[in-house]
C-alpha positions, -999 to +999 in steps of 0.1 A: -284-027+238-249-030+224-238-027+189-214-051+173-186-043+143-168-067+125-150-061+093-168-037+073-201-047+091-219-029+120-248-049+134-274-029+155-298-053+173-321-025+189-331-014+154-327-047+137-305-033+112-269-046+097-251-024+076-219-026+055-200+006+050-232+024+060-253+005+033-281-018+046-279-053+045-310-075+044-308-104+070-342-129+073-355-146+101-332-170+120-301-161+100-304-128+119-305-149+153-277-167+142-257-136+134-264-120+166-251-151+187-219-153+165-214-114+172-223-117+210-199-145+212-171-121+201-148-148+175-154-174+201-168-207+189-206-210+192-215-251+194-242-264+175-262-272+206-261-234+215-277-225+182-304-252+189-312-243+224-314-207+213-333-208+182-356-239+186-358-242+227-388-264+225-386-281+193-360-309+181-345-303+146-321-318+124-285-304+117-295-298+083-318-270+096-288-252+112-270-256+080-296-242+057-300-209+077-260-206+080-261-209+042-288-181+041-266-160+065-234-163+045-253-153+013-266-120+031-229-114+041-217-118+007-242-090-007-220-067+014-185-080+013-173-110-011-151-124+018-165-151+040-166-141+075-179-173+091-156-204+098-170-240+100-158-261+127-162-296+118-187-312+141-183-287+169-200-253+153-192-217+140-177-185+146-168-151+132-132-146+117-125-112+124-124-097+158-157-081+170-160-047+186-187-038+210-203-002+212-228+012+238-257+028+225-241+061+239-213+054+217-235+050+185-251+084+187-214+098+191-206+077+159-235+091+140-225+127+150-187+117+140-196+108+102-196+136+078-223+139+054-204+156+024-231+172+003-245+189+034-211+203+042-195+215+010-200+253+022-167+260+040-178+251+075-155+241+102-165+205+115-147+195+147-145+160+161-136+152+196-133+123+223-137+149+249-176+138+252-170+099+249-163+077+278-126+070+282-132+030+274-146+039+243-128+067+228-106+042+204-137+022+192-156+057+186-124+072+167-116+042+147-153+036+137-168+070+138-143+094+129-115+082+108-122+070+073-088+063+060-067+049+089-074+023+112-059+029+152-046-008+160-024+000+192-020+026+215+009+027+241-001+019+276+001+049+296-022+063+325-038+092+305-070+082+287-070+082+248-078+116+235-078+130+201-094+161+181-102+161+145-109+194+123-123+194+087-127+222+063-147+207+036-154+220-003-163+205-033-135+181-041-111+191-017-110+189+020-085+203+049-078+181+077-061+186+112-058+159+134-042+158+171-039+129+191-020+110+217+007+086+204-007+057+180-001+028+155-024+030+124-028+009+092-042+010+062-047-025+049-053-037+015-087-049+029-100-015+042-088-001+009-111-029-010-139-018+018-138+015+017-129+026-022-109+054-010-081+064-035-075+100-025-041+119-023-031+135+004-002+160+016+005+166+053+028+186+072+036+172+107+032+206+130+041+189+163+053+153+172+086+137+190+088+111+167+070+096+138+079+070+113+059+059+082+061+030+060+044+036+026+062+028-007+095+023+013+103+034+052+102+072+058+114+089+092+089+120+096+099+151+115+083+182+129+079+206+096+081+178+071+056+180+041+048+145+028+026+125+004-001+097+012-013+078-017-047+059-001-047+036-029-018+019-011-012+004+020+008+021+047+017+019+082+020+049+108+037+050+141+037+087+161+041+098+192+015+124+206+010+147+175-008+174+155-010+173+116-021+193+090-032+185+055-052+187+024-070+157+008-078+155-032-098+130-049-071+110-074-089+118-104-087+157-101-048+151-094-042+126-122-059+151-146-032+176-138+000+156-127-006+122-143+000+088-123+013+097-092+016+063-074+054+065-076+055+095-056+037+076-024+057+086+005+078+114-010+086+143+012+086+179-006+115+202+001+116+230+028+119+263+005+098+278-024+063+266-028+062+237-004+072+263+023+041+283+014+019+255+013+032+244+046+022+277+064-009+284+042-022+250+056-013+260+094-022+293+092-057+282+080-064+261+109-052+285+134-072+312+120-102+292+111-124+299+143-124+334+131-129+330+095-164+332+080-173+301+055-166+324+027-129+331+039-121+293+045-134+286+009-109+310-001-081+293+017-093+259+006-093+267-032-058+286-026-045+252-009-060+232-034-042+250-065-008+254-042-009+215-040-015+207-075+013+230-088+037+217-064+028+184-075+035+194-110+068+207-101+077+175-080+069+155-114+092+175-131+069+198-152+062+234-152+038+250-128+009+262-143+002+295-127-028+301-151-046+272-143-040+277-105-039+314-103-060+318-071-031+295-053-001+315-068-015+346-061-022+337-023+016+320-021+027+354-035+011+372-007+028+346+019+058+348+006+059+390+003+043+390+038+075+366+050+101+385+037+092+417+029+119+428+055+146+417+032+157+448+009+166+425-019+129+412-023+118+422-057+090+405-080+115+383-100+128+368-065+090+361-052+086+344-088+118+324-084+106+312-047+074+298-064+088+286-093+070+300-122+079+327-146+078+364-138+056+373-165+030+343-151+033+361-119+026+396-133-006+383-150-018+366-118-020+400-101-028+422-130-064+401-133-068+418-101-058+448-109-027+447-086+011+451-088+036+427-075+059+457-069+032+473-052+022+446-030+057+443-018+060+479-007+027+480+010+037+448+031+071+468+040+049+497+052+025+477+073+054+460+089+069+495+099+033+504+110+029+473+132+065+478+146+056+518+153+025+508+170+032+481+191+049+469+220+073+450+196+087+483+185+092+498+220+129+510+223+136+508+186+145+540+169+126+544+134+158+542+118+158+506+131+121+502+122+127+511+085+158+491+079+137+459+097+110+467+075+134+466+041+137+500+034+177+508+026+171+546+033+151+571+056+140+594+028+122+567+009+109+553+039+095+582+052+080+592+017+063+556+012+049+556+048+031+592+044+017+583+012+003+554+026-007+563+061-009+603+058+014+609+087+050+604+093+066+575+111+071+596+141+037+611+141+021+572+141+041+564+172+031+594+188-007+589+182-004+554+199+010+571+233-018+597+231 
């Protein structure tokens, strides 16, 4: 037996259950049968006579009897949502005022699998949702009603390919990383949906892949691959995307407010392409690229670092100094990313790392000192590690040892040879020869 979804309600006739945003709503006797007839009609008018013949087939009843039971149904629905979802058509009948979506039993079971149960998943597990096992005709409805929690797909371009989507989540306490990929889509977050789901989270996303995307959110914005931008889910928004892939972080509004204050005016803003924004962008993408081979504990570390970087970035964007002490793990991880990325530059020094991250050199030193590490030592380690990789892989074939030293950020061969032997207890030439053996 199919299930029916209208507005925030889901009607499950097989199990005799009506829910509103996951909360069960009691509907007594004849009121239940009336609701089922209205849902089956899919928004079309149900005449008075249809109600009488279906509900009281062998009894003559007055119009007032139907009116009383309709009033009971309306009161039951108000318990779930204050809006009136039933329209009275004078001297004709009744109909639902919102679109009705029909789901099969198979889809219903898929939908249950698609919903997150946050209390049981705050352990760094990688949760994956996909349309692969859902019949093509039901995929959009499954994605809209069973997986997405904030945006509602409204329109799909007509193509020969069936709708396909995948969503991956790494969930932690008060934060989650989300990667979403799908065909072209137009999606909306309406005031009504906001009122129903109560979600007012703050999200920052990076567009990993897309040929064209636009967002209407506190103004109109063009989104290009590589853009890092903010969404305030307490405000309405519309997004139109071609086939795409995004990665992002979601934080509770209160957590952001405690650090930055009111961020309503920042809705839709884009962050810069350099500095901490570039590090956060790379960190989120790399986390999902490596997620399947990471342990839950490792994913939680990456999650915490992403949250710290995000909050620090928002501090800077709101013209406040970044608090390294408060977001220690994020800055520590961000420094690692910068050093690994830029260690081939012989000009890279601790003060430049601090400048890129937007913090003081002293704060950066303290973040490393708490771990009994040194920023300068980390830079030298990154350089020797890069040299090792070039010496022992196909990437370095054909390069002279001097070339590898220069590509790894060393200015002269004596320093390179000394630092390399100190770390690996062999010379660069011996390292290269050991692989050939």
